[in-house]
N, C-alpha and C positions, 0 to 999 in steps of 0.2 A: 113486078117483074117473073116472068112467066121461067119457066126450066129450061126451057131452052135459050131462052137471053141470057140467063145466071152465065150459061155453060158456054155462049160461045163467048161472053165478057172474060169469062177465066182462061179461056184458051187462046184470047188474045193476049191477056195480060202474062203466058208463058210465054209468047212468042217474043213477048216485046224483052222479055227478060232474058229468052235465050240470047236475042239479037245483041240485045247489050254486052252481055256475059262475051260474047264474038268479040264486039268494037273493044274490051279491053286488052290491054298489050301483055302477054304473059314476063312474069318476072325469068331474067335470063338468069342461066348455071353461074356466072360470073356472077351477079347480084347477090345470090344467094350464097355464093362461097365467102363473097365480102360481108354478109351481114353478118354469118357463120363468126368470119374468126374474128371480127370486131365484138360480139356478143361474148367469144371463149376469152378475148384477150381485154373486157371490161373490167376483169377482177382478178389481177393479178398471184395474188395469194391464193384464193381458193384455186384458180388454175391449179397453182403450182401444188397444193395439199391433195386437189384431186389426181393428179397426175402420180402424185409419188402413193397413191390407195392402189392406183390400178397397176402400177409398174411391180407397186409390193406382190398382189392379187398375181399378176403373171409370174412372178418373178417364184412364188411359193410353188406354184404349177411347176413349174420347169425344174424347180429344188426338189421337189417331192420325189417328181421321177427320177433324177439325174442319184437321188440318196439312195433312194430303192434300189437302182441295176448297184449303183456304187455298193452296196453295204451287201447287197446278193453275191456281188464279186468278192467282196472281202472276206464275207462268210462259208464261200464256195472253195477260196485261199487258203482259209483257216483249216478246213476239213481236209485238202491238199497236202497240207502242212500233217496230217494227224496217218496220213494215209501211206504219206513219204514213208518210206521202208531203205531208205539211203541212209549212213553211217561211215564218215570220211574218217580218218585219222592220216595227220601228216606231222612228220617232224617239228616240234618244236625249235623257234628261231630266239637268237638275241643279237642287239648291236652291237658293231664292232666300232672300237673310236674314232676310228674311218667314215662310219653312219651307212657302213653298209650289212645288211641282213646277213647270220649266219647261222646253221642249223647247229642245234643243242643237241640231236638224236639221230637215228638211223632208224628207218623202216628193213628191217633184216628179210633177206632174197625169199627166207620161210615164212615170212608171215602168214600165206595165205592156209599152208595147213596152221598153226599155233592158232588161229581163229576161227577157223571153219566148224570146230568142235563145241563153241561157246555155246551157251544158250540163247537162242532167238537170232542166232545168228543162219540164214541160208547160204548164201553166197559169198566170196571175199574175192577180190584179183587186186594187183599191183597196175599202178599205173604210174607211168612216167617220162618224160617228154626227151628224145637225144639231145644231148648237150652241143655245142656248136652251127645247130642246124645246118645239117649236111645238105649239098642240092640235092635233088630228085626230078629225072627225068626220064621220057618214055624211051629215047635213041642215046645212042653214049657217044656219039659222034656230034658235034656243036658245031653249027656254023658261025662261025666270027663273027658275019657281017648280021647276023640275026639279034634282034632284039631282045635283051636279059628280060626273061620271066621268074616272079618270085615264086619258088619254090614249095608248097605243099609240107606243114611240119611235120616230121616223123615222132612217131609216140611209141613208147613202146609200154607192151601190157601182158598180162596174163592171160590164159586160153580161157580163164572164167568171167573175163568182164562181157562178151557180150547177153550174157546172165544179167551180171549185175549192172548194167544199165538198161536193160528188159530191150536188148536190141534185136536185131532182123537184119538179115543176109538176102540183099535182091539177086546175087546169083554167086552161084562158087558157093564154097563153104566159109565157117572160121576157122583159124589155123586150131589145133589143140595139144595135149597134153606129151601125143610122141613130134610134131613140131617143135615143141618146147623143148624136150627130154632131148633130143637130137641138133636142137641147131638149127635148125632147118632156116633155108635164107627164103622165106620167103614175106607177103606183104599179102593186107587185108587193105583194101582201098575205100573212103570215105565217099559217098556220092559226088560228092562238091571236089576233091581229089581227081576222080575217075575222071570227070569232065574235063578238068586242069589239064590234066594228062591225056587226053583223048583216046580212053580204054573205055570201054562198051561193054565188053564180055570176058570170057576167061575160058572157054573153050580151046582155045589155040593155046594155052601157056604162055599169056602175054608176059612181058618182065618190063620192070623198071629197072633205074638205077638211081641206089644212094652212093652217093660217090662215085667212085669205079666202079661198083660191085653188083651183078645183077640178081636180085628178087624176083623170083614168080609172084607174078600175081594169083591169087589164090580164090578171093571173096571179092565182092563190093557189100558196102553196105548197106541195106534200105532204109533203116530208122535205126535211132536210141530215142528210149525215153528220158536220159537223164547224158550230162555232157555234149553239150551238139557240136561242139568243137570238135569229134570223132568223123564227123560228116566231111571234112575238110581237111583229112587227114591222110597219111599213111601209118598204117599200123605194122608192128613187128612182135614178135615174141621176145618176152624178155629175156630170155638166155640168147636170142642172136643179137639183140642191139650190146649186152656186157661183151659177147665176143668179138661180134664184129662193127660196132658205132662207137665205142665209149662208156655205155654208159655206166656209172661208178652206183649209182644208187637211185631207190624209187624214189617218189615225189609224193606217194599217198599209197593206202590203203583206202579199197571201196569197199565197203560192207551193204549188201543187202539181206534188209533183216525182218522178220514179224512184226507186224505189227502192233504198236506199247512196246517195244522190248527196246526201246531209243534208248532212256535213261541206263537199265542193265546194261546193255552191250556198251555203252561209254564209259561205262565203269570195269567192262573188265578184259578190253581189248586192249589202253595200255599196260594195265599187268598181264596178259598173254605175251606182249610183243617184248617188253622189259619190265621183269618184277622189281627189278631193284631202281631203275628210275622211271617210273609211268607219268609222272609229272611233267616229264621231259615231251608228250606229245601233246599235240590239237587235235578237238575231238569237235568233231560239227555233227550234232545228232538230233532228233525231232524231239519238238517240245512234249511234254506230259499230258494227260487229256486234262488237269487242273488249270496249264497254261493255255491250254485252248479254251476250255470255257470260259476264264478270266478273259481271254482276246474277243471272244464274240459278244463276252457280255458289253465287252468297251465300247465294240461298237455299233450294236444296237443301240447304247445309250449315247456313242455323239451323234447316231440319226435320228432322233427322236428329238433330243435338245435342239438339233438346228431345227428340225419342222416346229417344232412348237416356238422356238427364237423367230422365225419368218412370220406367223402366224399370230404373234403377239405384237410385231412392227404393223403387220395389217390392221389390228385391231387399233392397236393406237393413234394411227391417222383417222383410222373413222370418227374416234373420237373427239380428236382436232379437228377437224370436217367439221361434225356437226356443234360443237361448241363456237368456231369461229363462225360458223352460219348463225348463230344464236346471236352473237354479239353483234353481229350484221344489221339483223331482225329486230334487235332492241336497243339502235339507237338513243329512240325517245326516250324508253327509259330508264338508259344508264344519265344521257341530258338530266332528268328530270331530278334522278337522285343526288347528280352532282349539284343541281341548282340549289335542291336543299340541306347540301351540308354535308354528304356523302363524300369518303376522301378517296383519292387513287386506291389504297392500300382496299380500302371498304369492296369497292370494283372489284379490283382482281383477287382480295379474297371470296367474293360471291360466286366469281366462275370456277375458280381453284374450286371450290367446293363441290360443285355440280361437276365435274368435270370425275373429282372424286369418287362422289357419289355414283357415277356411272360406272368409273372401274369396279367397286364395291361390289354393284351390283352384277356385271358382267362376269365379273371372278365366282361371285355365289350360284350363278346361272349357269356360268362353264362349269365347276364343280361339279353340278348336278348330272348335267346332261355328260360329261364325260364318267361319271358314275354308272349314270344309267347303262351307255354305250357299253362299257367293260362287261356290265352283270351281263348286259344283252348276248355281246359275241361268245362270252366264254360258257352263257347257257346254251346259243347254238350248236357251239364247236366242241362242248362236253370239255371244257378247260374250267380250271381251278384259279377263279380269280385270287391275283397279289396285285397289292396296292399298300403303300408305304402310310403309316399313320400320319405322318405330317404331308404327304400329298396335298389332303383338302385345303389343308389352313395355307399352307403355299400359295396354294393357286388363287385362296383369296386376295393374299396381300401382293401378288405379282399383279392380280388385276389393277388393286388399288395405285400402285405406284407404274404402273400404266398408264392409269387415268389422270392421276397425279401429274405424271413427264406432260402427256398430251393435252393437258388444259394450262399449261404453263403460258404456251406465244398466244392462246389468244386470251387470255385471263390481265397479260401485258399489255396486248393493242384494248383489250377494253378499258383498262385504265389509262389510255393515253386520251379516251377520248373527251374533248374539250365541249364543256356542257351547253355553248352557241353553238357550237357547228353542231349537236346533235340535235339542239330543238329546233334548229334554223330547217335541219334538214327532215325531220320530223313536222 
């Protein structure tokens, strides 16, 4: 046969195969899906374990991201607590026989002068809610047919409050020592209260009526760092509230302090208010640096412990999956051992020992990789590596325990295989 004839026969064969493939019907997508579902459902136990492994892997990914962001927020919160420069002193309370709370002391009216000279105190201010919730309106005459609206609360404060709460004035001004000394009937509105009363500027000296008395609005608050309730309140000077609104006592003394002075101010402020009974006051102060360090360490430990537990669960599922697959593939061997006299306990111990060995090896390799990773990161970042001496042995022990737990179910399943069935399947 010549070369030309051989080439012609090869071409004819290829054209025939192409026509044969073209005549074969393609497997439909529905049939493929049906076959896939049957294949997946053929081994339910393996499917469940495989699903659990995938679920844990995705869960560990999501949990790691969530834990990292949560830990960042917690640590930022801890540092915010250190940076907090606010101390609040309130009168102590006791319960009366009727179950009501009764103040055991009273913050003196000159508390600001007594405490502003203390070491670490920058500013101090009195704060009190005006009793009996007086009605506040922008107009004096009320329409009886109009729907009743709730009034913004009325707060009495000393002029230093704006500095203490790190607030700002949107328009106008905050009242000063002159207004306080003269007991002027002036108010400063929070933004929410101003919107509720329909006042957005103070150039025309608008007035609001607290009860039946008019008070000139001299300013509108823009923002506050603490005591956000001020934004929805009507704020009057303390002396004005004492003279015209029945204010009998201050609710608290707010102090703005230097960073790190919280513990010192917390001890000195009650003594300055009442040297004979400093214990009659309740002081809220930011924690010390040691408390912050302990809180941050606790947050980080919880974070990495949670990530480690999720990763160990994933590893345990992997060992269980491999051991279960080994049981399935070695049914013939298991049947032969049982036929030669091996007991169910021997079969179970064999697979338990295999998974335990896998766990120990995983622990040893994991400890080695972890140590090398720690040293590598520290070398790159110029950090000093620190690790407890018990961490490496504990890692091996935990790996052994995970392997032991993961091999329990496959071992039980292997022990329950009957020799006749295993040899017939083989």
